[in-house]
C-alpha positions as CSV (number, residue, x, y, z in Angstrom):
1,X,14.1,-17.2,-12.0
2,X,14.2,-14.0,-9.9
3,X,11.1,-12.9,-8.0
4,X,8.9,-10.4,-9.9
5,X,8.5,-6.9,-8.5
6,X,5.0,-5.6,-8.4
7,X,4.2,-1.9,-7.9
8,X,1.1,-1.0,-6.0
9,X,-0.1,2.3,-7.4
10,X,-2.7,4.9,-6.3
11,X,-5.9,4.4,-8.3
12,X,-6.8,8.1,-7.5
13,X,-5.2,11.1,-6.0
14,X,-5.6,11.4,-2.2
15,X,-4.0,11.2,1.2
16,X,-2.0,8.0,1.9
17,X,-2.5,6.3,5.3
18,X,-0.4,3.3,6.5
19,X,-2.8,2.5,9.4
20,X,-6.5,2.4,10.0
21,X,-6.4,5.0,12.9
22,X,-3.6,6.9,14.7
23,X,-3.6,4.4,17.6
24,X,-3.4,1.3,15.4
25,X,-0.2,-0.3,14.1
26,X,0.5,0.0,10.3
27,X,-1.2,-2.5,8.0
28,X,2.2,-3.7,6.7
29,X,5.9,-3.1,7.3
30,X,8.8,-3.8,4.9
31,X,9.6,-7.5,5.1
32,X,6.0,-8.6,5.9
33,X,4.5,-11.4,3.9
34,X,1.2,-10.5,2.3
35,X,-1.7,-12.4,0.8
36,X,-3.6,-11.5,-2.4
37,X,-6.5,-9.1,-1.4
38,X,-4.9,-8.3,2.0
39,X,-5.3,-4.6,2.9
40,X,-2.0,-2.7,2.5
41,X,-3.0,0.9,3.2
42,X,-5.8,3.4,2.9
43,X,-6.3,6.3,0.4
44,X,-8.6,9.1,1.5
45,X,-10.3,11.4,-1.1
46,X,-12.9,13.9,-0.1
47,X,-13.5,12.1,3.3
48,X,-14.0,8.7,1.6
49,X,-11.5,6.0,2.6
50,X,-10.6,3.4,0.0
51,X,-8.7,0.2,1.0
52,X,-5.8,-0.6,-1.2
53,X,-5.3,-4.3,-1.4
54,X,-2.4,-6.5,-2.5
55,X,-2.7,-7.7,-6.1
56,X,-0.5,-10.8,-5.4
57,X,0.8,-13.1,-2.7
58,X,4.3,-12.0,-1.8
59,X,6.4,-9.7,0.5
60,X,6.6,-6.0,1.0
61,X,10.1,-4.8,-0.2
62,X,9.6,-1.0,-0.2
63,X,7.1,1.5,1.1
64,X,7.5,4.6,-1.0
65,X,4.5,6.9,-0.1
66,X,4.8,8.9,3.1
67,X,2.1,8.4,5.8
68,X,-0.5,11.1,5.9
69,X,0.9,12.8,2.8
70,X,-0.9,13.5,-0.5
71,X,-0.2,11.2,-3.5
72,X,-1.2,11.7,-7.1
73,X,-3.1,9.4,-9.4
74,X,-0.9,6.5,-10.4
75,X,1.9,7.2,-7.9
76,X,3.7,4.1,-6.7
77,X,2.7,3.6,-3.0
78,X,4.8,0.4,-2.3
79,X,6.6,-2.4,-4.0
80,X,6.0,-6.0,-3.5
81,X,8.0,-9.1,-4.4
82,X,5.6,-11.8,-5.8
83,X,5.9,-15.3,-4.4
């Protein structure tokens, strides 16, 4: 059975951030193993930051959203491969 791909989508429109602050490293990189409920990125809407967490245990296979760029509601932010 091939691993299941899981799309992590934006719950609301906002600005996508890969890291908690400009000086910090990104939360995740392609190839990283992630655990369910691990923070993957941030979404900022009207100065409120929302942590986007992994829905599954798995691996990051693609990061689609561009850092510090706007995303729309339901846009795919990244793709995970479920364990």
